[in-house]
C-alpha positions, 0 to 999 in steps of 0.5 A: 500500500502507498505511504500516504504520509509521504504523499501528504508531505509531497503535496505540502511541499509543492503547493505550500509556497502559494498559500499565504498570498492573501494574508496580511504581513502580521497574520501571515507570520503566525500562520506561517509559523504553525504551518512550517511546524505542521510540515516538519512534524509530518516529515518526522512522523509526529502525528499525535503531536500535530493533533495537539495544535491542529485546531489552532492551525485551522482557526488561523486558516479560517480567520485568514481565509486560507482555504487550502490550509483548512482543507489540508488540516481536515485531510490530515486529521482524517488520515490520523483518524483512519490510522487509529481505526476511526473510519466513521470520523475519517469519512466525515472529515474527508467529505467535509474537506471535499465540500470546502474545496468544491465550494471554493472551486479549487480543482486541485484540492478537490482532486486530492480530497477524492484521492483521500476518499479513494484510499479510505474506501480501499482500506474498507475493501469497497473497491467500486467506490474507490474506483469512482473517487480515483476516476474523479482525481484522474479526470483533473490530472490526466492532462497535466502529464506531471508527477501528480498524474503518475501518482493518480494512475499509480493509485488506480493500479493499486486499487485494481491490484487489490481487487485482483484485476491484474490486467487492468492494474497492469494497464494503469501501471503502464500509464503511470510509467509513461508520465513518471519523472525519473526522480523521487520515491514516486518512480520507485513506487511505480517500479515496485508496483509494476513488479508486484503485478507481473508477479501476480501474473506469473511473469517473474522474469519481467518483474526481475527486469523491472526491479533491476532498474531500481538503484538499491542505494537510492531505495534504501533512502526512500520511505520504509514502506517503499523499501519493504515492498521493493525487497518483498517483490525481489524475494518473490522473484527469487522464490518463483525462479527457484532460488530459495536460499536467496529468497530466504536471505532477502526476506529475513534481512528485511524482517530483522530490520523492520519491527514497526507495527505500521508495516504488519502487512509487509511483515506477514507477507515476508514471513509467508514467503520464508515459510513457502521457501523453506517448504520448497526446500523440505525444511518443514520445521522452519516452514511451520515456524514462520507459518505460525509467525505469519498467522500471528502477524495476520491476527495482529493486523486484523486486530489493529484494523478493528480497534478504534484507537482514536476513540479510546484516546479521546475517551482517556483524554476526556476522563483525565481532563475531568479528573484534573478539573476535580483535583483543581476544584478540591484544591481551590475549596481547601484554600477557601476553607483555610482562608475562612478559618483564618478570618474566623480566628481573627474575629475570635481574637478581636471580638470574642466577647462581643460577637459570640452569637455572630460566630455561631451563625457563621459556623452554622452557615459554613456547615450548611455550605459544606454539606451543600458542596458535598452533595453537589460534588456527589451528584457531579461524580454520579454524572461522570460515571454515567458519562463514562458508562455511556461512552464505553457502550458507544465504543462497544457499538462502534467496534461491532459496527466496524467488524460488521463493515469489514466482513460484509459486502455493502451492496449484496449483503454477502460476506466479503474476502476479508471474512473468507480469509478469517474463516478459511483456516477453520474450514480447512482444520475442520476438514482435516479433523474429519478426514483423519478418522475416515478411510480413503474411500470416504474422505471429504473435500471442499469444492471451490467454484468461481461464478462470474456474470457474463457480459456484465460490462455491457450491462453497465455500459448499456443500462448504467451502473445502477442497473448493474448493482440491481443485477448483482443484488438479484444474482446474489439472491439466486446463489443464496437460494441454491446454496446450503447453510453449510456452504460459504458464499463470498462476494469475490470482487466485481461481478465474481462470486466464490462458492465453497461447498463441503462434502460433495463429490465432483459429479454432485458439485457439477450437478449443483453448479449446473442448477445454478447456471440454469436458474440464472439463465431462466431468471428475468432480471428486473430493473427500474422503470419496469425494464427487464433483461436476461443474464447468464453466468459462467462457472469454473470449479476444482476440489480441495484436496486436489489430489486425495493421496497428497492433500498438502501438494496443492494449497487452497489458493492454488485450487482457487486459481485452477477454478479461476482457470476453468472459468476462463475456459468456460468463457473462452469456449462458450459462456453460459457454461461450467467447466471443472478441472481434476487430475486424470492421474494422481501424480505425487511428483508434480510441481504445484506452481507449474501445474497452476501456471501452465494448466492448459499445457497439462490439459493438452497432455491429458495429465489434467482432465476437464469436465463441462456441459459444453458438448463441443471439444474444449479449446485450451 
């Protein structure tokens, strides 16, 4: 993921010089002081320190009508809120910054507000909205042909990469390369991102060539996240090339130099890469050790994303402020009581005989005043306890809402990829326990089926994205109707859905998926204004374990890639069809990575077998 702090500082340095033109000489000095401090703290990563004076900076900007600084303050505060998990507040602040920039007609800052919103929606895995926002930013900068244009296309490529749309990510990355300047961290981020895409497409030679253009001495001076991603991509190249020792050395050197919890995602990927390399070298103990570390890192990353640290800090800050006010009030009352006693003592010394009755009255009044103060103090403490309880309840509700948002697709109501990654290991462990006590003939399995709506882009182009959303909603209901309670139904991305079915034979899975295909083809999809249309779908599937005798030979990610390859075969040969891939012989000497990458070659050789409802001979 792009280091958003470096992007923010980049904008400050480029635009900062023109922000004070409309301020007076005296007010400009004070505003410039805070703004210079603001940029220095961001460069030094002192985010929480900036929060202590961000409101003062904003008030000065408002009073001097420095709209750009005001917008930047909102964008920065939103970024800090997001970093500590307060997504709801981050959305509000980002949208407020967008409204300010639009109301002033400032197109530059409007584009940057859209970029921040795209980053936020990408973190929440709402990629459709992220794409819409980044398109707004690109529309402004595409004619600029500058480093800003490079940055926008780089973000578009990052979004497509997160969605799994690797060819679209590659096209956006090519655009970024065509306009990038050969200076600065942006050039390195573009190169590393391009290499990551090529690795996803299995072209590690091209990825190595891309990374070879990056000067290691310069990358070591870049932002830490850029450096980590560079060496992660380099280690992946070594791994795919079969140079396992060099891949392990590269990954371990970066793990030894990176302990910052902000980079848990990169650390987890490095740990998984080390485990994979050790597994290829058949050093299973070391592979198991780093796989456990990878699991712990992923769990920590999930907790980090769910915890709303900003709300917790705010609650503690308010609570400490209230305690401090109570302490000051107690000291002030004690001082007042001491002065009152001194006055009483003076009166007794000078007018003891004449004013005894007055002294008694004063003592009575003091007693009543003290009782009243104690009563008011107790009421105030009860109110404070109620406020703390209400705030605690609100925090619990916010955390539950964040968990639901992170696990659910907002359009279809189905589970999303995040949920799938959180439960797949449990499903595999459950399958392993069940198969442990069963004879070979009765072993259970999981069927991974990738379902894709045919010609969905034409629906969006002809009827609009609103109609496309309605088709996705109705399509998801059809899948729910034809799936069991024990099945996993996931919105995989765009118009793709993942259906995971347990304890089905290959033929039973084919029969079930054919029913789904027929149900979609027979369904009349209704749109607004009483419009309707017909849709079809294509399906690719494969079973896990892929080879029953060697369940560890192919992992579940590779089985999904084989199912995705079967989906491509169904689309290329006919559409409105299903294709399944299974081994024709159980060969235990197979290289699983090679089988997944070159499955068409194995199908042509007859070592893999395809099954389909297509009557014609499949073209591979």
